[in-house]
C-alpha positions in Angstrom: -54.9 52.1 34.1 -54.1 55.8 34.1 -50.6 56.9 33.0 -48.9 59.5 35.4 -47.6 62.6 33.6 -44.1 63.8 34.3 -43.8 67.5 34.7 -41.3 69.1 32.0 -38.7 71.9 32.7 -39.6 75.0 30.9 -37.0 76.6 28.7 -37.4 80.0 30.6 -35.6 78.8 33.9 -32.5 77.7 32.0 -32.2 81.0 30.2 -32.0 82.9 33.6 -29.2 80.8 35.1 -26.6 81.3 32.3 -26.1 85.1 32.9 -25.4 84.6 36.4 -22.7 82.0 35.8 -21.1 84.3 33.3 -21.2 87.3 35.6 -19.5 85.1 38.3 -16.8 84.0 35.9 -16.1 87.6 34.9 -15.8 88.6 38.5 -13.4 85.8 39.3 -11.2 86.8 36.3 -11.3 90.4 37.3 -10.2 89.7 40.7 -7.4 87.4 39.5 -6.2 90.0 37.2 -6.1 92.5 40.1 -4.3 90.0 42.3 -1.8 89.2 39.5 -1.2 93.0 39.0 -0.6 93.4 42.8 1.9 90.6 42.9 3.7 91.9 39.9 3.8 95.4 41.4 5.1 94.1 44.7 7.8 91.9 43.0 8.9 94.9 41.0 9.1 97.1 44.0 11.0 94.4 46.0 13.4 93.8 43.1 14.1 97.7 42.8 14.9 97.9 46.5 17.2 94.9 46.4 18.8 96.3 43.3 19.3 99.7 45.0 20.8 98.1 48.2 23.2 95.9 46.1 24.3 98.9 44.2 24.8 100.8 47.3 27.0 98.1 48.6 28.7 97.6 45.3 29.4 101.5 45.1 30.7 101.5 48.7 33.1 98.5 48.0 34.3 100.2 44.9 35.1 103.3 46.8 38.9 103.5 47.7 39.2 104.5 51.4 42.5 105.9 52.6 44.0 107.4 55.6 46.2 110.5 55.4 48.7 112.6 57.4 50.1 116.0 57.1 54.0 116.8 56.9 55.5 118.0 60.1 58.1 120.9 60.2 61.6 119.6 61.2 62.6 120.7 64.7 65.2 123.3 65.2 67.9 120.7 66.0 68.2 117.2 64.5 70.1 114.4 65.8 72.2 112.5 63.3 73.2 109.1 64.3 76.1 107.4 62.3 78.1 104.3 62.9 81.9 104.8 63.7 84.9 102.9 64.8 87.5 103.7 67.4 91.4 103.7 66.7 94.4 104.2 68.9 95.7 107.8 68.7 99.2 106.2 67.9 100.0 102.6 66.9 103.7 101.6 66.8 104.8 98.3 65.7 108.3 97.4 67.1 110.7 95.8 64.6 114.2 94.3 65.0 117.0 96.7 63.7 119.6 94.2 64.3 120.0 90.3 64.1 120.3 87.9 66.9 118.3 85.8 69.4 115.7 87.2 71.7 117.4 87.0 75.1 114.3 88.2 77.2 111.1 90.2 77.1 109.8 92.3 80.0 106.3 93.3 79.1 103.4 91.2 77.8 100.1 92.2 76.3 98.0 94.6 78.3 101.1 96.1 80.1 101.3 99.8 80.5 104.7 101.1 79.4 106.4 104.5 79.6 108.3 106.0 76.7 111.8 104.6 76.7 110.9 101.4 78.8 112.8 98.1 77.4 110.2 95.7 76.2 112.8 93.1 75.3 116.5 92.4 74.6 118.2 90.7 71.6 121.4 88.7 72.1 123.8 89.9 69.4 127.2 88.1 69.8 128.4 89.1 66.2 127.6 92.7 66.7 129.3 92.6 70.1 132.5 91.1 68.6 132.6 93.5 65.8 132.0 96.4 68.1 134.9 95.2 70.3 137.2 95.0 67.3 136.2 98.4 66.0 136.9 100.0 69.3 140.3 98.3 69.4 141.1 99.5 65.9 139.9 103.1 67.0 142.1 102.9 69.9 145.2 102.1 67.7 144.4 104.7 65.3 144.2 107.3 68.0 147.7 106.2 69.3 149.1 106.5 65.8 147.4 109.9 65.5 149.0 111.1 68.7 152.5 110.0 67.4 151.8 111.6 64.0 150.7 114.9 65.8 153.8 115.0 67.8 156.1 114.3 64.7 154.2 117.0 62.7 154.5 119.7 65.4 158.4 118.9 65.9 158.9 119.0 62.0 157.0 122.3 62.0 159.3 123.7 64.7 162.5 122.6 62.9 161.3 123.9 59.6 160.6 127.3 61.1 164.1 127.4 62.7 165.5 126.3 59.3 166.8 123.0 60.7 164.7 120.6 58.5 163.7 121.3 55.0 160.1 122.1 53.9 159.8 118.7 52.2 160.3 116.9 55.5 157.7 119.3 57.1 155.1 118.6 54.4 155.8 114.7 54.8 155.0 115.0 58.4 151.8 117.1 57.8 150.6 114.5 55.3 151.1 111.8 57.8 149.3 113.6 60.3 146.4 114.4 58.2 146.1 110.9 56.9 146.1 109.4 60.4 143.5 112.0 61.4 141.3 110.6 58.5 141.9 107.2 59.6 140.7 108.0 63.2 137.6 109.6 61.9 136.7 106.6 59.8 137.3 104.1 62.6 135.2 106.4 65.0 132.3 106.3 62.5 132.5 102.5 62.2 132.4 102.4 66.1 129.4 104.6 66.1 127.5 102.5 63.6 128.2 99.4 65.5 127.4 101.1 68.8 124.0 102.0 67.3 123.4 98.3 66.3 124.3 97.5 69.8 121.9 99.8 71.3 119.1 98.3 68.9 119.5 95.1 70.8 117.1 96.9 73.3 113.5 97.0 72.1 112.2 100.2 73.6 108.6 101.7 73.9 108.4 104.8 71.6 105.8 106.5 73.8 103.6 106.0 76.7 101.0 103.4 76.0 99.8 99.9 76.2 101.4 96.7 74.7 98.5 95.2 72.6 100.7 92.3 70.9 103.8 90.3 71.5 104.6 87.9 68.7 108.1 86.6 69.8 109.5 84.6 72.7 112.8 83.9 74.4 115.2 82.1 72.0 113.5 83.2 68.7 115.7 84.1 65.9 115.3 87.8 65.1 116.5 89.0 61.8 116.7 92.6 61.0 114.6 93.7 57.9 112.6 90.5 58.1 109.3 92.7 58.6 108.3 90.6 61.6 106.5 92.8 64.2 107.8 91.8 67.5 105.6 94.1 69.7 102.8 96.5 69.1 102.3 99.5 71.4 99.2 101.7 71.4 98.6 105.1 72.8 94.9 105.3 73.8 94.4 108.6 75.4 92.7 110.2 73.5 91.2 107.8 71.0 90.5 108.6 67.4 87.0 107.9 66.0 86.3 107.9 62.2 82.9 108.4 60.8 81.4 108.8 57.3 79.0 111.7 57.2 76.6 112.0 54.4 77.1 114.6 51.8 74.1 116.7 52.7 75.3 117.1 56.3 79.0 117.5 55.4 78.9 121.3 55.6 77.4 121.2 59.1 80.0 118.7 60.5 83.2 120.9 60.7 86.1 121.0 63.0 84.9 121.8 66.6 81.6 120.2 66.2 80.7 118.4 69.4 79.1 114.8 69.3 78.4 111.8 71.8 79.5 108.4 71.5 77.5 105.4 72.7 78.7 101.8 72.9 76.9 98.6 73.6 79.1 97.7 76.4 78.3 100.9 78.1 74.4 101.1 78.1 73.1 104.4 78.9 76.5 106.1 79.1 77.5 108.8 76.5 81.2 109.9 76.0 81.7 113.5 74.5 83.8 113.8 71.5 85.0 116.6 69.4 85.6 116.8 65.6 89.3 117.6 65.0 89.7 117.2 61.2 87.6 116.4 58.1 88.8 115.1 54.7 87.1 118.1 53.0 86.2 115.7 50.2 83.2 113.6 49.2 83.8 109.9 48.5 82.1 109.3 44.9 81.3 105.7 46.0 79.1 106.3 48.9 78.8 110.1 48.7 80.1 110.6 52.3 82.9 112.7 53.9 85.4 111.1 56.3 85.5 112.9 59.7 87.8 112.3 62.6 86.8 112.8 66.2 88.9 112.6 69.4 87.4 111.3 72.7 89.2 111.6 76.1 90.1 108.3 77.5 92.2 108.9 80.6 91.2 105.5 82.3 91.6 103.5 79.1 88.1 102.0 79.5 87.4 102.7 75.8 89.5 100.2 73.5 90.6 100.7 69.9 88.7 98.8 67.2 85.3 99.0 68.9 82.1 99.8 67.0 80.4 102.9 68.3 77.4 105.1 67.5 78.2 108.7 67.0 75.2 111.2 67.8 75.6 114.7 66.2 73.2 117.4 67.3 72.8 119.7 64.2 70.7 122.5 63.2 67.9 121.9 60.6 68.9 122.7 57.0 66.3 125.3 55.7 62.7 124.4 55.5 62.7 120.7 55.9 59.5 118.5 56.4 59.3 115.3 58.0 56.9 112.5 56.8 56.4 108.9 58.1 58.5 106.3 56.1 55.3 104.3 55.3 53.8 107.0 53.0 56.6 106.6 50.4 55.9 105.1 47.0 58.7 103.7 44.9 58.2 104.5 41.3 60.5 104.3 38.2 60.7 108.1 38.1 62.0 108.0 41.7 60.5 108.5 45.2 57.0 109.8 45.5 54.1 110.2 47.6 50.3 110.2 47.0 48.6 113.5 47.8 44.8 113.8 48.2 43.6 117.1 46.7 40.5 119.0 47.9 38.3 117.4 45.4 39.2 114.0 46.5 41.4 113.1 43.7 44.9 111.7 44.0 48.1 113.4 42.8 51.3 111.2 42.6 53.9 113.8 43.5 57.7 113.3 43.1 59.8 114.2 46.4 63.4 114.8 47.1 64.6 113.0 50.3 67.2 114.7 52.4 67.7 112.0 55.0 66.5 108.7 56.0 65.9 108.9 59.7 64.5 105.4 60.1 60.8 105.8 60.9 60.7 109.3 59.3 62.0 110.8 56.1 63.3 114.4 55.7 61.8 116.0 52.6 63.6 118.9 51.2 61.5 119.4 48.0 58.1 118.4 46.6 55.7 119.0 49.5 54.0 121.7 51.7 52.9 121.6 55.3 49.4 121.6 54.3 49.4 118.5 52.0 47.4 115.5 52.8 49.6 112.4 52.3 48.3 108.8 52.0 49.5 106.5 54.4 50.3 102.8 53.3 49.6 103.8 49.7 48.6 100.8 47.3 51.0 100.1 44.4 47.9 100.6 42.1 47.5 104.2 43.3 47.4 106.5 40.2 47.1 110.3 39.4 43.3 111.1 39.2 41.9 108.3 41.3 39.1 109.4 43.4 39.4 108.3 47.1 37.7 108.8 50.3 39.5 110.0 53.4 38.7 108.1 56.7 40.0 108.5 60.2 42.1 105.7 61.7 39.1 104.5 63.9 36.4 104.9 61.2 35.0 102.0 59.4 34.4 102.2 55.7 30.8 102.0 54.3 31.4 98.7 52.7 32.5 97.0 55.9 29.4 98.5 57.6 27.2 97.2 54.9 28.7 93.7 55.1 
């Protein structure tokens, strides 16, 4: 039986396959390295773009955006509005100058009276009795004076004709002069009691309105007690007192015109005129007291009312107006933030002339070309760089977000 021979692989075929596998492996490694490098380059580029984008957003967020306004020149005339109070031109409290009981009263509150009108009457029986007694005493003294005068003239005639002595004449003369003095004294007593009798009538001292009555029929009225029985006001014209700030005191002088407005008369203005000033500044509130008069023929304005006084004054020098929301309150005093041409901030002190509510008068520290920051932050400081935006312009950071 013949054995079958198995063919053997030659060593030459194995030697040729190995270089091909090695080349394939090198190609794979090369392509992998190129892919890794590409991925790395793309990653770095993406990271750099993201970093730049984030940096841009951060820079925009860190940028201080502000709105600015420029000061406006004050108009030629300025309206100064101040609170005031009305007072009666005259106010007279009526006191009792004699004692007794109130017999009657003729006028109540709100009544219009004329000078000399009897407001009330006091019953004074004691004064009446004393007056009657004094008048009787005076009448007796006058009768005695008549007799003494007749005796004196008779003694004078007899002495001149050498019938009586000089001593008798001088005696009659003394009696006559003494009786004359008695009559004079009794007449003074009657006049005093007559004055007290007249004081029983409470009279209006001038034309006006009764604004108070604090007594009634039967009340005991005591002279010198200090009780005000009636109060009478003269209300045409009315006095108006107002405190004018010191920096306007020189402009509000005698003759200055003003208008009054009251809540109970909406839309209606009452003309008034300055009649006198205190010519002194109150050190407590740095104001000058000013008195005005307003005609009130129909008595439609009442004393004691609150009123707004409107003065129309000329501007003082070169005054600038800025919005009130631009002011900074610092320890050194009022200031504003001014944006310079290079975008940097300057905290500048200012001197305020008058607070007009929504606006402030600036008398020192600014020029009309300055750019002032609106609604400044408390953290605002000199040298800070800011970006000026318009009111309707969005900031860069907001756009990016």
